[in-house]
C-alpha positions, 0 to 999 in steps of 0.5 A, a space after each residue: 230322658 224317660 220314655 213314654 207309652 207308645 201311642 199305638 200298638 205299631 210303635 213296637 214294630 219301629 222299636 225293633 226296626 230301630 234295635 235291628 238298625 242302631 245295634 251294629 252302629 252302637 257296636 262300632 261306636 263302642 269300638 271307636 271309643 275304646 282307649 278314651 278317657 271314660 264317661 263321667 259315672 252316673 245311674 245304670 240303665 237298661 238296653 236298648 232304652 237306657 236310663 229311666 228318667 221321670 218325665 215331670 220334675 225330672 230337675 228334682 231327680 237330677 239333683 239326687 243323682 248329684 249327690 249320689 254320683 257327683 256334681 258331674 255325671 252321665 248316662 244313656 237315653 238310647 244311643 244318646 250320651 246324657 251328661 248333666 251338670 249338677 255343681 257351680 264350679 263345674 259349671 263354670 269350668 264346662 258350661 262357661 270355659 267350654 262355651 264355644 263347644 256347647 253353643 249347639 242344641 241336640 236335634 229336637 224332632 218333637 218340639 224343634 222340627 215339628 211343632 216349630 217347623 224348625 223356626 223357634 230360636 231356642 232350638 235352632 243351630 248353626 248359622 241360622 241361630 246367628 241370624 235370629 240372635 243377631 236380630 233379636 240383640 238389636 232390640 234386647 241389648 242393654 242400651 236398648 233395653 233402657 229405653 223400654 223403663 218408662 213401659 215397665 214402670 207404668 206396667 208395674 204400676 198398674 200391677 200394683 193397682 191391680 192387686 189393690 182391687 183384687 189381691 187374690 188374683 195376683 198371679 193373673 195380674 203378674 201374667 197381665 204385667 209380663 203380657 202387657 210389656 211383651 206384646 208392647 215390645 213385640 207388636 206395639 200393642 197397648 195394654 191388654 184389659 186382663 190376662 183373660 184377653 183371648 189373644 193372650 190366652 192363644 198365645 199361652 196355649 202355644 207356650 203350654 204345648 211347648 213346654 209339654 214337648 220340651 219335657 224330657 222323655 215326653 217323646 221317644 223320637 227324640 232318642 229313636 228318630 225312626 219313630 218319626 216315620 209311624 203313621 199318626 205318632 206326631 200328628 197332634 204336633 204337627 196340628 199345634 204347628 199349624 195353629 202357632 204359624 197361624 197365630 204368629 202370622 196373624 200378628 204379624 198381619 196386624 203390624 203390616 196392615 198398620 204399617 200400611 197406614 203409618 198408624 202403628 207404634 215401633 215395635 220389634 215386628 216392624 223393626 223386622 219388616 223394615 229390614 227383612 231383606 237385610 236380615 234375610 228372613 221368610 215371612 214365616 220366619 219373621 212370624 216365629 221370630 216376633 212371636 218368640 218375644 212373646 214366648 220367651 219374655 212372657 211366661 218367664 217373667 210372670 212366673 218370676 214375680 209369682 215367686 217373688 211374692 211367694 218369698 216374700 209371704 214365706 220369709 219375712 225377715 227378708 222382705 223387712 231387709 228390703 223394705 227398710 232400705 226402701 224406706 231409708 232410700 225412697 221413702 213413702 212420699 214417692 215411689 222407687 224408680 229405675 234410677 234408684 237401682 244402684 242404691 237398692 241393692 236388697 231389691 236386687 239381692 232379693 230377685 236374684 236369690 228368688 232365681 236361685 232358690 225357685 229357678 224358672 228353667 229349674 232343669 236347664 236347656 240342652 246342649 250339645 257337644 260339638 268335640 271331645 271335652 276333657 275334664 278331670 279325667 272323664 270325657 264328655 264325647 262329641 255329640 253328647 247332650 249337656 245340661 246345666 241342672 239349675 236346680 242343682 247348680 243353685 244348691 252346690 255347697 261350695 258356692 251356696 251354703 244351706 242352699 235350701 235357704 233363702 237367703 238374699 244376703 249371700 249375694 251381698 259384699 260387707 259393704 252392701 254391695 252386690 258381689 260379682 264374684 258369684 254368678 247367677 246362671 238364671 238366664 242359661 250359660 255361654 254363647 246360649 244365655 237368654 238375649 232378653 235377660 237386661 229387659 227380664 232383670 229390669 222388670 224383676 227389679 222394678 216389680 219387686 221395689 214397687 211390690 214391696 214398697 206398696 205392700 206387706 205380704 204375709 201368708 193366708 193362715 188358712 191355706 198354708 203355701 207348699 213352695 214345692 208346687 210347680 207345674 210339670 213344664 220345661 218353664 215351671 210356674 208356682 201352682 195357685 197359692 194365696 197370700 194377704 197384701 197389707 198396704 204400708 201407704 194408704 191406697 189413695 196415696 199410692 194412687 195419687 203418688 203414681 199419677 203425680 209421677 206420670 205428669 
């Protein structure tokens, strides 16, 4: 986690004070740790700041260090120890088997306490996170997630129709799909007319600010907490929090207004309102928890759909294997539906491989060790920040030979079924796995099936695709790219099939 330039010259005075305060503490820690097992090896750093890591695309740097130092390595950031997990077997042994000791998140002064007011579930710890996740689970568990399938199917059909009308805007259509589904689940709203809907744009501005704040090293205050007292240092984040809270409270107010008249669509927010006293949430916490549904589901789903289209264009053989199975199982007289999922293993393997090949949370979210973890002669000390680097884990040679190659067949048994001995970590690790994974996987399945049923996707020869062009955010998105969509079924027939299925 690198250090950014100070926001004012007065910052250096506080850095000097921090050194004066922390040098004795650091010396005590060194004395206390004598005789313990060593840390995993890793890159050197310069005292007192530690190892320098790029703020943008740090997961690629960590991948290179995995090759150099091994699948588990460590380095210092100020007084903090950071341990990076970059191997599949090691992720199973540490992130999964030791999950009870890695359930916490490190303290996040910038993104967690200041920007989010301590109310963003992905950055919480303790009893509070249990309460919030329990509420999320009530609406995202598998049985409930299945009830959202009609909404996801309808939105996926609209996604196909949008591409028929304006194929050049396919990435905006993916964002519209994701926003439509998640706004309905969170607030009971109808489908937005376009991705440019001002409400959707305001929410995505919040997500963009969060992504910037979560980048490793974006704010020194997370490694030198005294900086929070520097006048003006966190003012931009405080203002961003005010805007976020106002937006989420406005959305909550809209649902409350409809509930008083009885003219509302049941949603996650209406459930929280009806059970607020039992769940024991304040009004602000309730507003933030509802807002987290959009934040967690919208940007990740949209990014996953765009990477799916990129993969299809860049890997025609893999696309053809999916389409051959679609033609065999579904045909062209009807469209794919959720009940086809078990038979459409090529579709499932394709979207799972997309998540490995271009993981959305490429660098992973940090965990914190709540006790010393001993592993193969090394110690991951209590308090250390532990990060599972999705990019590196998905290229671990023991589990994913030739990891830079896009190959959906790696997820299939010789009988053509999905392997159950190869775990995907797309949604995180252990007890902090994303609670929305069941809804997200359903979205990825039905949209992948419908898009590849309806279109043959090819590159645009005049605009080569850079498959390594991402946004420099915590959750990455592909930068704009151009492809061609050739309908595999006459467009009027696609419209007819969709309409006949709605009656």
